[in-house]
C-alpha positions as CSV (number, residue, x, y, z in Angstrom):
1,M,-51.3,-107.0,-6.8
2,V,-54.4,-105.3,-5.3
3,V,-57.1,-107.5,-3.9
4,D,-60.6,-106.1,-3.5
5,M,-62.6,-107.3,-0.5
6,A,-66.2,-107.8,-1.1
7,G,-68.7,-106.0,1.2
8,R,-72.3,-105.1,1.4
9,G,-72.1,-101.5,0.3
10,P,-74.1,-98.6,1.8
11,Q,-77.3,-99.2,3.6
12,P,-80.4,-98.3,1.6
13,K,-82.0,-95.0,2.5
14,D,-84.9,-94.9,4.8
15,S,-88.1,-95.0,2.6
16,A,-89.3,-91.7,4.1
17,R,-86.1,-89.9,2.9
18,R,-86.1,-91.2,-0.7
19,A,-86.7,-88.8,-3.6
20,R,-89.3,-91.2,-5.1
21,A,-92.1,-92.5,-3.1
22,N,-92.2,-96.0,-4.6
23,K,-93.9,-98.5,-2.3
24,D,-91.9,-101.5,-1.2
25,L,-93.2,-104.5,-3.2
26,V,-92.6,-106.9,-0.3
27,S,-94.2,-106.3,3.1
28,Q,-92.2,-106.9,6.2
29,T,-92.6,-110.0,8.3
30,L,-92.7,-109.5,12.1
31,L,-91.3,-112.4,14.1
32,R,-91.7,-113.1,17.8
33,F,-88.2,-112.7,19.4
34,E,-86.9,-115.5,21.7
35,Q,-83.6,-114.9,23.2
36,A,-81.3,-118.0,23.1
37,E,-78.6,-119.0,25.5
38,P,-75.1,-119.2,23.9
39,P,-74.0,-122.7,23.3
40,D,-70.6,-124.0,24.4
41,L,-68.1,-124.6,21.7
42,P,-68.4,-128.2,20.4
43,P,-65.5,-130.6,19.9
44,F,-63.2,-129.1,17.2
45,K,-62.2,-131.5,14.5
46,M,-59.6,-130.9,11.8
47,R,-58.3,-132.9,8.9
48,V,-54.7,-134.0,9.8
49,E,-52.9,-136.1,7.2
50,G,-56.2,-137.0,5.6
51,E,-57.9,-138.1,8.8
52,L,-60.5,-136.2,10.9
53,V,-59.0,-135.7,14.3
54,E,-60.3,-133.9,17.4
55,V,-58.0,-131.1,18.3
56,P,-58.2,-128.3,20.9
57,W,-59.7,-125.0,19.8
58,P,-57.1,-122.3,19.3
59,E,-56.9,-120.3,22.6
60,R,-57.6,-117.1,20.6
61,T,-60.9,-118.6,19.3
62,V,-61.9,-119.7,22.8
63,D,-61.3,-116.1,24.1
64,W,-63.2,-114.7,21.0
65,W,-66.2,-116.9,21.8
66,E,-66.3,-115.8,25.4
67,M,-66.1,-112.2,24.3
68,W,-69.1,-112.7,22.0
69,K,-71.1,-114.4,24.8
70,A,-70.5,-111.4,27.1
71,S,-71.0,-108.8,24.4
72,P,-74.0,-106.4,24.5
73,Q,-75.2,-107.7,21.1
74,A,-75.6,-111.2,22.6
75,E,-78.8,-110.3,24.4
76,H,-80.4,-109.8,21.0
77,F,-79.2,-113.1,19.5
78,S,-81.7,-115.9,18.7
79,S,-80.9,-119.5,18.2
80,T,-80.2,-119.0,14.5
81,D,-77.8,-116.2,15.3
82,W,-75.9,-118.4,17.7
83,D,-75.8,-121.2,15.1
84,F,-74.4,-118.8,12.5
85,L,-71.9,-117.5,15.0
86,L,-70.9,-121.0,15.9
87,D,-70.1,-121.6,12.2
88,T,-68.2,-118.4,12.3
89,A,-66.1,-119.7,15.2
90,L,-64.9,-122.5,12.8
91,V,-63.8,-119.8,10.3
92,H,-62.1,-118.0,13.2
93,A,-60.3,-121.1,14.3
94,R,-59.1,-121.8,10.7
95,F,-57.8,-118.2,10.5
96,W,-55.9,-118.5,13.9
97,S,-54.5,-121.9,12.9
98,G,-52.7,-120.2,10.0
99,E,-55.3,-120.4,7.2
100,M,-55.1,-116.8,6.0
101,S,-57.6,-117.4,3.2
102,A,-60.3,-117.5,5.9
103,A,-59.7,-113.8,6.7
104,G,-62.2,-112.3,4.2
105,E,-65.0,-114.7,5.2
106,L,-64.4,-114.0,8.9
107,R,-64.5,-110.3,8.3
108,L,-67.9,-110.5,6.4
109,R,-69.4,-112.8,9.1
110,V,-68.4,-110.8,12.2
111,A,-69.6,-107.6,10.5
112,K,-73.2,-109.0,10.5
113,F,-73.0,-109.0,14.3
114,G,-71.6,-105.4,14.7
115,A,-68.0,-106.3,15.5
116,T,-66.5,-102.9,14.8
117,P,-67.7,-99.3,15.3
118,E,-68.3,-99.0,11.5
119,D,-70.3,-102.2,11.5
120,R,-72.5,-101.0,14.4
121,A,-73.0,-97.6,12.6
122,R,-74.1,-99.4,9.4
123,L,-76.5,-101.7,11.4
124,R,-77.7,-98.6,13.4
125,M,-76.6,-100.1,16.7
126,Q,-75.8,-97.7,19.5
127,F,-74.7,-98.4,23.1
128,A,-77.4,-97.2,25.5
129,Q,-74.7,-96.1,28.0
130,A,-73.9,-93.1,25.7
131,D,-77.6,-92.1,25.7
132,E,-77.7,-92.3,29.5
133,A,-74.6,-90.2,29.9
134,D,-75.9,-87.6,27.5
135,S,-79.2,-87.3,29.5
136,K,-77.3,-86.8,32.7
137,R,-75.0,-84.1,31.3
138,P,-76.1,-80.6,32.4
139,A,-77.6,-78.5,29.6
140,A,-75.2,-76.2,27.9
141,G,-75.8,-72.6,29.1
142,S,-74.6,-69.4,27.6
143,S,-70.9,-68.5,27.7
144,K,-71.6,-65.8,30.3
145,Q,-73.0,-68.4,32.6
146,R,-70.1,-70.8,32.1
147,Y,-67.3,-68.2,32.5
148,A,-68.9,-65.8,35.0
149,D,-66.6,-66.9,37.9
150,L,-63.3,-66.4,36.0
151,K,-61.0,-63.7,37.2
152,V,-58.3,-61.9,35.2
153,L,-54.8,-62.5,36.8
154,P,-52.5,-59.6,37.5
155,G,-50.5,-58.7,34.4
156,G,-53.5,-59.3,32.1
157,G,-52.9,-61.0,28.8
158,D,-49.5,-59.4,28.2
159,A,-47.7,-62.1,30.1
160,V,-48.6,-64.7,27.5
161,A,-47.8,-62.5,24.6
162,G,-44.3,-61.7,25.9
163,A,-43.4,-65.4,26.5
């Protein structure tokens, strides 16, 4: 049995690269960004034998939450992002408590935050460190410049061919 996982599909083309120049019917709304502090995980309650009982968070979920709090993406999270991620922590806890049916929902939710390299590419996220490293790399010169100091060893290239 093959199960298809739902996803968002490819990102729409940039309007400047579209074949037709149809105008977007809805204008964009600009919001003032206010960075929010990550909340602590609240008490975790599960239904055990029909009764709602407070239980400890799965250790894997606690580690996962700390990872998100320290992630580079977190500096761009607003209060609504943290609230959505907090709900996602509940899905994560269900998954790590053995509820495998939570896997698909968990995958879709973490993708919205750029959890994997593919997610970050779709969201057009890029780590600044790579940009900084590229700017510090010396400009590529000609092959004459790069290999000018190389010397031919005695025996020439025949030593390799005879091996």
